[in-house]
ZADO-1210 file (C-alpha; in nm, 4 decimals, padded with zeros to 6 digits):
<atoms>
<atom x="03.3866" y="04.0747" z="-09.8526" code="MET" pos="1"/>
<atom x="03.4778" y="04.4393" z="-09.8870" code="LYS" pos="2"/>
<atom x="03.8159" y="04.5381" z="-09.7504" code="PHE" pos="3"/>
<atom x="03.8077" y="04.8817" z="-09.5906" code="THR" pos="4"/>
<atom x="04.1759" y="04.9032" z="-09.4996" code="ARG" pos="5"/>
<atom x="04.3282" y="04.7746" z="-09.8239" code="ILE" pos="6"/>
<atom x="04.3710" y="05.0091" z="-10.1180" code="THR" pos="7"/>
<atom x="04.4819" y="04.9368" z="-10.4720" code="VAL" pos="8"/>
<atom x="04.5710" y="05.2417" z="-10.6771" code="ARG" pos="9"/>
<atom x="04.7544" y="05.2402" z="-11.0082" code="SER" pos="10"/>
<atom x="04.9418" y="05.5565" z="-10.9100" code="ASP" pos="11"/>
<atom x="05.0756" y="05.4045" z="-10.5877" code="GLN" pos="12"/>
<atom x="05.3544" y="05.1469" z="-10.5962" code="ILE" pos="13"/>
<atom x="05.2342" y="05.0280" z="-10.9364" code="GLY" pos="14"/>
<atom x="04.8940" y="04.9127" z="-10.8157" code="GLY" pos="15"/>
<atom x="05.0245" y="04.6864" z="-10.5389" code="VAL" pos="16"/>
<atom x="04.7681" y="04.6366" z="-10.2583" code="PRO" pos="17"/>
<atom x="04.8612" y="04.8702" z="-09.9722" code="CYS" pos="18"/>
<atom x="04.7350" y="04.9516" z="-09.6262" code="ILE" pos="19"/>
<atom x="04.4936" y="05.2490" z="-09.6134" code="ARG" pos="20"/>
<atom x="04.6574" y="05.4423" z="-09.8943" code="GLY" pos="21"/>
<atom x="04.9910" y="05.4366" z="-09.7132" code="LEU" pos="22"/>
<atom x="05.2973" y="05.3210" z="-09.9013" code="GLN" pos="23"/>
<atom x="05.3021" y="05.0025" z="-09.6957" code="ILE" pos="24"/>
<atom x="05.2299" y="04.6992" z="-09.9149" code="PRO" pos="25"/>
<atom x="05.0079" y="04.4258" z="-09.7761" code="VAL" pos="26"/>
<atom x="05.2835" y="04.1798" z="-09.8729" code="ALA" pos="27"/>
<atom x="05.5253" y="04.3568" z="-09.6391" code="THR" pos="28"/>
<atom x="05.2892" y="04.3136" z="-09.3453" code="VAL" pos="29"/>
<atom x="05.2228" y="03.9490" z="-09.4341" code="ILE" pos="30"/>
<atom x="05.5955" y="03.8825" z="-09.4647" code="ARG" pos="31"/>
<atom x="05.6490" y="04.0272" z="-09.1160" code="MET" pos="32"/>
<atom x="05.3763" y="03.8028" z="-08.9730" code="VAL" pos="33"/>
<atom x="05.5274" y="03.5021" z="-09.1545" code="ALA" pos="34"/>
<atom x="05.8637" y="03.5867" z="-08.9980" code="ASN" pos="35"/>
<atom x="05.7007" y="03.5539" z="-08.6546" code="HIS" pos="36"/>
<atom x="05.7115" y="03.9229" z="-08.5692" code="MET" pos="37"/>
<atom x="05.4675" y="04.0144" z="-08.2973" code="THR" pos="38"/>
<atom x="05.1960" y="04.2713" z="-08.3498" code="GLU" pos="39"/>
<atom x="05.3894" y="04.5064" z="-08.1232" code="LYS" pos="40"/>
<atom x="05.7072" y="04.4648" z="-08.3306" code="GLU" pos="41"/>
<atom x="05.5195" y="04.5329" z="-08.6539" code="ILE" pos="42"/>
<atom x="05.3504" y="04.8405" z="-08.5095" code="LEU" pos="43"/>
<atom x="05.6864" y="04.9655" z="-08.3816" code="THR" pos="44"/>
<atom x="05.8437" y="04.9175" z="-08.7247" code="ALA" pos="45"/>
<atom x="05.5499" y="05.0920" z="-08.8948" code="TYR" pos="46"/>
<atom x="05.3954" y="05.3389" z="-08.6482" code="PRO" pos="47"/>
<atom x="05.1293" y="05.4466" z="-08.9010" code="ASP" pos="48"/>
<atom x="04.9780" y="05.0980" z="-08.8886" code="LEU" pos="49"/>
<atom x="04.6977" y="05.0011" z="-08.6553" code="GLU" pos="50"/>
<atom x="04.6252" y="04.6500" z="-08.5209" code="PRO" pos="51"/>
<atom x="04.3202" y="04.6282" z="-08.7489" code="GLU" pos="52"/>
<atom x="04.5474" y="04.6839" z="-09.0501" code="ASP" pos="53"/>
<atom x="04.7445" y="04.3711" z="-08.9661" code="ILE" pos="54"/>
<atom x="04.4277" y="04.1670" z="-08.9213" code="GLN" pos="55"/>
<atom x="04.2832" y="04.2820" z="-09.2523" code="GLU" pos="56"/>
<atom x="04.6119" y="04.2256" z="-09.4347" code="ALA" pos="57"/>
<atom x="04.6098" y="03.8651" z="-09.3152" code="MET" pos="58"/>
<atom x="04.2478" y="03.8171" z="-09.4208" code="LEU" pos="59"/>
<atom x="04.3213" y="03.9788" z="-09.7591" code="PHE" pos="60"/>
<atom x="04.6103" y="03.7376" z="-09.8151" code="ALA" pos="61"/>
<atom x="04.3957" y="03.4374" z="-09.7287" code="VAL" pos="62"/>
<atom x="04.1116" y="03.5502" z="-09.9557" code="ARG" pos="63"/>
<atom x="04.3557" y="03.6248" z="-10.2386" code="SER" pos="64"/>
<atom x="04.4881" y="03.2684" z="-10.2290" code="CYS" pos="65"/>
<atom x="04.1482" y="03.1017" z="-10.2190" code="ALA" pos="66"/>
</atoms>
């Protein structure tokens, strides 16, 4: 599967997977979900995020562990 909302660039946060080229690591979003934050809370904390970013971050995490 190709991820359209996840970027990995060596010049951005040391190559850590981020959301759409923003300096928001996928791990940060996953950690927020794991801490039972609602989608609304996450989007309030990071207004540049979109609901689809959260969904793809979760899918990326699952695929990365498989």
